[in-house]
Wavefront OBJ file of the C-alpha trace (Angstrom):
o trace
v 51.767 67.299 36.313
v 49.165 64.666 36.076
v 46.791 64.588 39.216
v 46.650 62.017 41.250
v 43.330 60.353 42.316
v 42.922 58.876 45.880
v 39.877 56.235 44.472
v 40.076 52.244 45.647
v 42.082 50.273 44.057
v 39.600 48.176 42.100
v 37.187 50.433 42.670
v 35.470 52.206 40.059
v 36.513 55.523 39.279
v 34.444 57.743 40.838
v 34.664 55.907 43.965
v 36.884 58.380 45.450
v 38.058 62.697 45.221
v 41.837 63.603 44.253
v 44.668 64.884 46.958
v 43.557 68.776 45.228
v 39.711 67.534 45.860
v 40.164 67.429 49.128
v 43.084 70.180 49.740
v 39.976 72.565 47.969
v 37.826 71.248 50.354
v 39.702 71.462 52.999
v 41.065 75.237 52.434
v 37.351 76.417 52.339
v 35.925 75.300 55.555
v 34.589 78.097 57.328
v 35.660 79.371 61.010
v 32.573 77.889 62.048
v 33.695 74.390 60.699
v 37.213 74.699 62.158
v 35.450 75.299 65.380
v 33.874 71.846 65.012
v 36.732 70.568 63.865
v 38.593 71.258 67.020
v 35.443 69.856 69.348
v 35.671 66.347 67.403
v 39.751 66.163 67.894
v 39.016 67.070 71.389
v 36.615 64.276 71.754
v 38.354 62.099 69.507
v 41.778 62.331 71.888
v 40.286 62.592 75.083
v 42.794 60.436 77.430
v 45.389 59.364 74.921
v 48.291 58.924 76.595
v 52.094 59.771 75.092
v 51.570 63.568 75.012
v 49.433 63.317 72.434
v 46.703 66.090 71.842
v 43.879 67.346 70.015
v 45.845 69.421 67.355
v 48.662 66.509 67.065
v 46.063 64.557 65.932
v 43.761 66.763 63.789
v 47.384 67.324 62.123
v 47.837 63.805 60.913
v 44.491 63.403 59.895
v 44.485 66.375 57.380
v 47.659 65.201 56.619
v 46.887 61.710 55.882
v 44.382 62.966 53.770
v 46.235 65.382 51.850
v 49.018 63.388 51.027
v 46.520 60.785 49.412
v 46.793 57.730 52.087
v 43.249 58.717 53.123
v 40.660 58.384 50.281
v 37.974 60.988 50.691
v 35.282 58.745 49.381
v 32.808 60.603 47.002
v 29.172 61.743 49.829
v 30.785 62.197 52.559
v 30.970 65.613 53.994
v 34.715 66.895 54.443
v 33.687 67.016 58.155
v 31.974 63.475 58.427
v 35.287 62.113 56.902
v 38.152 64.117 58.816
v 36.115 63.284 61.858
v 36.675 59.389 60.780
v 39.678 60.057 60.312
v 40.917 61.317 63.243
v 38.742 58.387 65.248
v 40.614 55.934 63.469
v 43.817 57.033 64.384
v 43.005 57.285 67.855
v 41.534 54.019 67.709
v 44.730 52.986 66.223
v 47.080 54.850 68.714
v 44.416 53.140 71.854
v 45.049 49.421 69.917
v 49.199 49.411 69.664
v 48.999 51.116 73.460
v 46.885 48.302 74.822
v 49.240 45.228 72.757
v 52.438 46.896 74.113
v 50.850 46.778 77.645
v 50.247 43.027 76.627
v 53.834 42.249 76.287
v 54.795 43.984 79.235
v 52.551 42.052 81.533
v 53.135 38.532 79.599
l 1 2 3 4 5 6 7 8 9 10 11 12 13 14 15 16 17 18 19 20 21 22 23 24 25 26 27 28 29 30 31 32 33 34 35 36 37 38 39 40 41 42 43 44 45 46 47 48 49 50 51 52 53 54 55 56 57 58 59 60 61 62 63 64 65 66 67 68 69 70 71 72 73 74 75 76 77 78 79 80 81 82 83 84 85 86 87 88 89 90 91 92 93 94 95 96 97 98 99 100 101 102 103 104 105 106
């Protein structure tokens, strides 16, 4: 079975790592790294409406990395990358909430 690359289309082959690389990096995280990820997830998800908690954000970020929909670029530490994915997910959620509020007010 051929390993799926999660590189950015149209960019050199070294732009991203494979899903297997990401899975191995996530599996190799230390307890300290996991505590840091938890703290980052709590920071980014603070105040999210709709019952979305830090665990939801962390799990969704991990899922998107492992399914290849989020590219882990070369040269970026896995913790920084996962933090960025979580921040992006929370920003997208807030954007949807604000958009729905504007529709309700209109």
